[in-house]
C-alpha positions, 0 to 999 in steps of 0.5 A: 293870807298867802292865797289872798296875795296870790289871787290879787297878784293873779288879777293884776297880771290878768289886767296887765295882759288885758291892757297889753292886748288892748294896746295891740288891738288898738293899733290894728286898723282892721279891729273895731274899738268895741271888739278891743274892749271886749277882749280886755273884759274877756281876760278879766272875766276869765281871771275872775271865773278862775278865782271864783272856781278856786274859792268854791273848791278849797280842798283839791286833791294833789293826785288829780292835779298831778295826773292832769299836769303830767298827762298833758305834758306826756301827751304833748311830748308824744305828739312832738315825737309823732310829728317828727315820725310822720313828717316824711309821710306828710311831706310826700303825700300831704300838704302843710294844712293837712299836717297841722290838722292831723297833729291837732287831732293826734295831740288831742287824742294822746293828751286825753289817753295819757291823762285818763291812764294816769287818773286810773292808776293815780294810786299806784306810785310805782314807776319801773324802767329797766334795772331801776324801780321807783316806788313810794318810800314808806317812812317811819313806823309801819301802818296798822290797818283797822278792820270792822271787828276791831272797831266794834270790839272797842278795846283798841281805844284802851290800848291806844290810851296806854301810849303803846301804839306809835304806828299810824292807824288807817281805816279804809273807806269800805270799813267805814261804809260797812259800819254805816250799813251795820248801824242802819240794819233792821236788827237791833243787835247789829244796829248797836254793834254798828253804832259802837264801831262808829263811836270807837272810830270817832274816839280814835279820831279825836284822840291825841295819842294816835294818828288816824286817817281814812284811806279813800284810795280805790285800787284796781285790785279791789274790783269784784273782791270781798272786804277781807281780800280788800284789807289784804290787798291794802295791807300789801300796798301800804306794807302794813299790818292788820288789826283784827278780831276775826280768826278766819282773817288771821288765817287768810293773812298768814297764807297771803304773807300779811302780818296781823295783830289779833286783839284776842291773842293779845288779851290772852298773852296779857292775862295774869300768870299764876304760879303754883303756890300763889294765893288767889282771893276768889268767889266760888260761883258754882259747883264743879263737875266732881262732887267736891269741886267748885268753880270760880272766874277771874275778872278776865274770864279765866276759869278756876277749878277749886278742890273742896269748894263745894261748901263755899258756893257764893262765898269768897275764899282764899285758894292756893294754886296747884297747877295751871293748864293752857289749852286752845280754848284758854287757860285753866287754873286749879287750886285748893281752898286755903281758908274762907274769907267769911265763915260758912252759914252753918259754922256758927251752929257747930262752933261750940261743938267744934271747940270741944272736939278740937283744941287746936288754934283757930287758924288750924281748924278745918272750916268744915263742921264735924257733921260733914267730916 
């Protein structure tokens, strides 16, 4: 509604200017009437063309407009200073017409140079004068920059759904382009990974729990740099963190003094902690390295080594944790069988014989048959 009112007022103002110019030209006997009417029509045509151009470009970037505005303003200011500086030269060696032509050329050149310079540096918000530095003020929480590996992994969506992330997420334009390239790959595996990354990005953008923006800035430092270095440069520029799954990128970020959030490290920290003496209900998946050992796995993939678990392969048992070992490869849990949740297949064959030999209560009997003791 506001734009409609503004455009209507602009057309009325242009019509008023046209009427004013029509009145002035009609009082001049040297100007023919047809040219006077053409002046009025020209003003209205220019106004209509500007309104149509404005309607055809509904989304305009503020940095472009500000670059043109300040470029012309600074260029005219420098032209004025240059005119005062060159005035003695034109007074002695030139004529007024030569001075006017030279100042037009100088003003045109300075306006172009200043505007071009601001266009090329529009993404750099720092303006430095002696002893004072003005820079972009980053308000609120620090920005978190998401890389390709984190989007393909997909766990970041589950983390965002828990409302634990309040920081705004930024996805650089080159990360989106890399996902598109992977999704268009001829290899089926890479193609599926790329599509998964795009689906995760779409899910993040439609989520109401978090703010996601696509960073389209093209910094000068990006030239001839890899995507990893671009991420580090953007993180420094935005003073934010990088969310990634790549081990090498994490190491590079430490060298560059950039903070990272590695989802693999986060998953390791969030794994359940088991203390010696606790009981775990687990399925013995396979035999271990030692003859009497069995191996099982928790839901998060943690390996569990079960003593005396050989006879319970493919069965669920309740084991008691004896020790926990943390290594660079992950966490290992060691324990011993407390009792099986289901009797072994051979138990029924020896049940009568076991009852004759062992008069203890059933809860204290050994699940291993007499023939294997």
